[in-house]
N, C-alpha and C positions, 0 to 999 in steps of 0.2 A: 557152616555156622557152628558155634559152640557156646556153651554156657561158660561164664567166667567170674572172676573176682576182681573188684577194684578196691585197692587199699586207700582209705581216706582218713586224714587226721585234720581236725579243725586247727587253723593257724599254722599250717605246715609251710606256707609260702606258695603253694600252688593255688591257682585261681579257680578252685572248684566251687561249683554250686551243684551238689549231687542231684538235685531235682531237675537240673537244666543241662549241665555239661560237666565232664571230668577231664582235667588237664593232665597230660603225661609226657615224658621225654621220648625222643625218637627211638630209643633202644627197645621200647615196648610196642612199636607200631605194628610189626608183623603179627604179634599175638592179638593185639586189639582188633585188627582187621578181621580176624576169624570170628569175632563176636558181633559183627554188624548184622542187624536183623534178629539178634537173639538176646537172651536175658543174662544179666549179671547180678551178683549180690555185692553190696558194699560192706566192707569190714574195717574196723579200727585195728591198729597194730596191737599185737599181744603185749608189748612192753609199755604201752601207754597206761599211766595210772588210771585205775577205774575204767579200763577199756570196756566198752559195751559190746564188743565182739561184732557179730554180723547185725546190721541195723536196718537194712532196706534192700529191696529188689527193684530193678528197673530194666528197661529194654533199650539197647543201643540202636539208634536210628541211622547214624552215619558218623564218619570221622573226617575232620577237616584240619588243615594246618592251623596252628594257633595264631590268631591275628596280632598278638602282642608280644610273643616270646619265641625267639628263634629256636629251631630244632625241637619244638614241642608241638603237640597236637591236642585236639579236643574231641572226645567222644560225646556226641550230642545225644541226649536222652529223648526217646520218643515221648511226645506230649501225651499226658494221661497214663503213662506206664509206671512212674515211680510210686512205690508203696512202702511205707515204713513198717518194720516188724514190731509187734507188741505181743509177747515180750521180745526184747532183743535176744539174740541167740549167742550164748557165751562160746568161747573157743573150745572149752572142755565141758562135756556133759557125762555124768556118771563115770568119771575117770578116763574117758576116751575123747580124742579130738572129734569134733563134729565134722570137720573137713578131713576125710580119711586119706586122700591122695595128697601127700605133703611134699612131693618131689620139688615143687617150686614155691614152697611156703613163704619164703622171704621176698618174693617178687611182688611189686605193687600191682602188676597186671598179670594175671595167670589164668589158665583154663581151669574148669571145674567139671568133674564127672557128673553124669546124669544122676547117679545115686546120691552124691554129695549135695547137688542142687536141690533135689527133692527133699532130702533130710532137713536141710537148713530152712527151706521155705515152709515145710510142714511144722517145724518148731516155732518159726516166727509168725506164722499166720494160722494159728490153730483153728480147726473147723468148729468154731463156737459162734452161734448165731446171736448170742445175747452177751451183754456186758456182764462182768462178774458182779455179784451182789456185794454190798458193802461189808467188809470184814472177811469175805471168803478168801481162802488161800489161793495163791497163783502158782501151783507146782509146775515146774518145767519138765514135763514127762519126756522120757527118752522115746524116740520114734523107733519102732521095731523095724528090722531090716525088710520084712515082708511088706511093710507099708511104703517102702521107697523103691520097690523093684518093678513098679508098673511102667507102662509106656509113658515116658515123660511128656510127649507131645500132646497127650490127651487131657484128662480132667484138671491137672494141676495148672498147666499153662493157660488153659481156657479160663480158669477161675481168676487168674491175675488180671484179666481184662473184663471180668463180669462186674457190672456196676453195683448191684446189691452187695456182692462180696467185698468190693473195694470200699463201699460206704461203711460197712461194719468194721472193716480193718482200720479205716481212717478214724472213725469215732472212738474205737477202742484205744488207739494210740494217743489221740488228743486228750481224752479224758484221763488217761494215766499220767500224761505229762503235766496236766494241770491239777492232778489229785482230785478230780471231780468238782473243782471249785470254779464258779463263774469268774472270768478274768475282769469283768467290769464291776459287778456288784460285790464280789467277794463271798457270795452265798454258796453254801454246799448243802443243798436241799436233798432229802431222801424221801421217796414216796412210801406209801403204806406197804408196798411189796419189797421194800429194802433196796430199791434201785435209785441210782442218781438221776435227778431231774435235768441236770445240765446237758446241753447239746453241743455237738461239734460243728463249728461254722468254718467254712472256707473264707479266707481273706480275699483272695482272687478266685472267683467261682470256677468250677469245672467247665461250665459252658463258655467261659472266657479264657480257656487254656490254663487254668490254675491247677497245680499238682495236688495230689492227695498226700501232702507232706505235713508233718507236725508244724514246720516253720511257716506253712501257709494255713495254719489253723488257729482257732481260738475256742476255748471252752466258754460257752455263754448260756445264761438262763434264757428261757423262751422269749421274754420281752426284750432283753438286750440283743439277742440274735435277730429278732425282727427289726429293731432299730438299726443295727449294724448293716444288715443286708439292704436296707433302704437308704443308707447313707445319712441317717440322722445323727449317728455318732461315728467317729473315726479314731485312729490311733496314730500319734506322731512317732517319729523314729526313736525318740527318747521314752516312748511308751505312755506319754501323756494322753489322756482320753479327751478328744475334741468333740464339742457339740456343734453341729452344723448351724449356720446362720438361718436356715429355713425352718428350724424347729419353732413351733408356736407356743410351746410350754417348756421353756428352757429350765425354769426352776424345778418343774416336775422331773425332767430328765436328770438334772444334776443331783436330785435327791436320792436317786438309786445308785449313783456312782460311789464306789468305795472311798473312804476318807482321804486316801493318798492322792486321788485324782489321776492315778496311773493304773494301767492294767496290772493285775497280779500275775506275773509271768512265771514260767517254770524255773526251777532252780538251775537246771543245766542250760548253759549258754546255747548249746547246739539245738535245744528245743524251743528257743524263743522266736517270736515272729521275725522273719527276714525283712529288712528295710525295703527290699525290692517289691515285695507283695504289699506291704503297708502303703508304699508310695503309689502303687497302682490303684488301690482302693480310694485313696484321697483324690487322685486325679480323676478317676472315673465318676466320683460323686461331687466333683467340683468344690472341694474344700479350699478355703482361702489359704494362700501361701503363708 
């Protein structure tokens, strides 16, 4: 087994859903097989305008022939392992590449050294148990070499599957994507301690195999979160907010929906809710077609 890098670009023509599977051509099969049962980091190409660099970590469960494209394969991501980075990790930090072993830097699927993996994950998932206060700077501190030389199989990898750790990372990523604003009401409330009141909601819950992905998340105020989790409101693929027919105070619910009638989604297309997760939520709560 070995750590690795999967290169991903939205709209590339590959049938990737990074939270679920990664499609690649046969030429990378031997490399990808080495990563079965181990962790990879996702990276956007350097030449992509406004590239976000390394943006997530996930565990490869198995590799299968692609059912729709000849001479291609799919790396299936282990359920519950995908975790987005916040902040995303740029290719260069303090004038040096974050990925130091660049022998195969142009390959879409390539191995990653233990130290490079540790450095990238530590930068993307800082050991911060609280969300930043409003207005606080978000410096991307360089990780010292002595912080990445530990046995990689121990605390870092264990943390990637630790539920409280994952909850904090998911909340941090979702709230940053939505700028701390409730997608339904449009409110950006701050409590007396200077912390955002908005919560991070899974569209498809973890207990129903939903990933800890920004695209499976919504930033919601407490009331909107409660209504969404109970299926009183849903979201159409065009982001229109739907009020369920079982709601007994429709006017009251509609009164807190922002004037556009649609969720206030992140600016980046790649951070917006995936139709697959929205469709699951509507089907699970029996919204009318």
